[in-house]
N, C-alpha and C positions, 0 to 999 in steps of 0.2 A: 420508513424506507431506509433511513440510515442504519438502524439497527439490524434490519433484515440483510442488508448488503454486507455488513460486518460479519454477521453469523455465517452467511454463505462463504465468505472468504476464509473465515476461521476453519470451517469444515473442508475446504479445499486444501488448506495448508496442512491440516491434521492428516488428510489423505496422503499428501506428499511425504509426510513423515512416517507413512506406514501404518497409521491408525485412523480410527474414526468412522470409516465408511464400510459397511458389509456388502455382501453381494446383493444384487438386485433381487427384489422380492419376485416370486413367480407370477404375480399379477402385473409386474412392470413397475411397481413402486420401489423407490430406493429406501433401504432401511439404514438409518443413521445410528451409529453406536455413540451415545453421549458419554463423554468422559468427565468425571468429577475431578477437577484439578485440586491439589492439596492447598489448603489455605495459608500458603507461605506469604503471598504477595498481598496486593491491595486491589480493590475494584478499580477498574480503568475502562475508559472510553476514548475514542479519538486517536488511538495509537496506530501504528502500522506494524504488520506482520510479515516476515519473510521466512523461507527455509534456506538455511546455509549449513553446510557441513553435517547434514543429518539431523539438525536441530531446528525447532521453530523458535524464532526470536521475536519478541514483542518490544517495540521501540517507542519510548515516550508515551503520551497520552494525558487524559485529565483524570485526577484522582477523586475520592468521594467528596473532597472539599471544593471540587471544580477548579483545581489549580493544575497548571501544566507541569508535567514531570520530566525528568531526564533518564529515568531508569531503563535499563536493558535487561529483560527477563528471558531466560532460556527454558524450553520445555523439551524433553526427550522422553519417548515412550519407556515406561518402567522406571523413570526418575522423578525426583521432586522438582517443583518449579523453583528455579534458582536465579537469584539476582547476580548477574555476571559482569555488569559494568554500567557506565553512565555516558550519555551523550555530552558534549560539550556546551549544551544549551537545553533549557526546558522548552518543550514544544508539544503541540497536539494538532490533529487535523492535517497531518502531513501525509506523504506517500513514501513508499520504499520499494526498491527493486534490486535484484542481484544480477550483476553483470561483470564479467572479467575477474571473478574471484573476490569481488568487493561489494558491499552493500551501499547503495546510493539512496540517501534520504533527501527529499526535495519538498520545498514549501513548508507550510504549517503556520502556526500561530502562537501567540503567548498573550499575557495580560494586556500587552500594548497594541495587539492587532495582528494582522497577517505578516508573514516573514518571506524574504526571498532566499531562504536557506538552500544551499546545496552542500551536502556532506558526503564524503567518501570514507566508509568504515571498513576496516579490515576485520573479518570475523575472528581471526586468531589474535586475542588481546584487545579487540574493540577499539584500537587507535583510530582516531578520526581526524581528517583534514578537510579544509574547505577550499577546493580548487577554483571556486568562483561563485557566482550568484545568479539567481533568475533575473530576467530583465526587470521584473516588478515584484512586490509582495504577492504571495499566492497561498491560499489555504483551502481546505476542503477539496484536496486535489487527488488524482489517481495517477498511477504510473505503471509502466511495463516495459519489457525489452523487445526491440524489434530490429533485427539487422544490425546487431552490435551497438545500438544507440538506446539510451534510456528515454522513453517517450513519456512526456508529461501531458496528462489530458484533463481539460476542464478546470474546474476549481472556482474559488470565490475571489473576485476582484472588483469590488463595488457592485457586486451582483454576480450571477453565474456566468462563467467565462466559456467561450466556444473555442479558444485557442488550444492548438496542439503544439508542444515544443519538443524538440529533439536535443538531447545532451550527448555530445561525443566525449567520451571519456579521455582519450589521449591523442593529440593535445586537447585540453578541454575547451569546448565551445558550447554555446546555446544557440539554436536556430529555430525560427518558425517552421514547423513541419506541415502545417495545414490548419483547417478549421472544421469543427463539428457543424452540422446543420442547425444546432441550437446550443445556447449555453447551458452547461450542466455543472453542478457541484455534487459532491457525495456519490459519484458514479463509480461503477466497479469495472476493472480492466482485467482481462485474461488473455493469454496467447493461445492461438489456434491456427487453423488452416482452412481455406476454401477449396472447393472442388478443383482438382488439378495440382494441389499441394501448395498453393501460394500462401506464404506465411502472413498472418495478419494479427492485430490486436482486436478483440471484441470489447466493445464498450456498451454496458448494459445498465439501464435504469439511471437513477439519479434524481436531482431536483433542479428543474429548470425555473425560469422567471414566472411561469403560470402554475407551478406546483410539481408533484412527482411525475416522473417520466416512465413510460413503458417501452421506450425505443431501444433498439439494439443496432449498433453500427459496427462495421468492419473497417479498421484503419491499416493502411498498408503503404 
């Protein structure tokens, strides 16, 4: 489940960069153009990817030795994979979203356990600051942007969490936004709209207390 969700997110991000997904097949099936990235970097999992400034950025993650990393990798169509910076900490199983021209990295974990991290990262130069923290350590988390707020969904907090948090960038604050019907970790989040044009965040799949989930929710 976790790998399939990460693959889906990677395909969506490559599409946003202008690559990766071709026109629908006449039979209604989507044809995916698989890109072979140059072997400049290292195998990673548990990182977070965003699209900023026309580039796909991969933040942190676990390396082949199962150690958290701080690397920021950049991929642009037609260019080589490039190490462009480092986070101020090593982390994996965090989430990231872009709002107000900045990348927001939330939650995650390292060798000591889950973290309450909140970082604001400027894409030009990758300077990072921590305007505050989550109310409690949280890993295996997802995030998206809704109504000018960074919405943090689910995660692992001594078990799958049902909490939805809203981060207001300026002035910085963290508030409880709502609750999912069930606790979820490793869920996927994407922006969309319902009939009538109401903006929502779709929350799909993940892992609950009883195992993988096939549920899809709309958060507004």
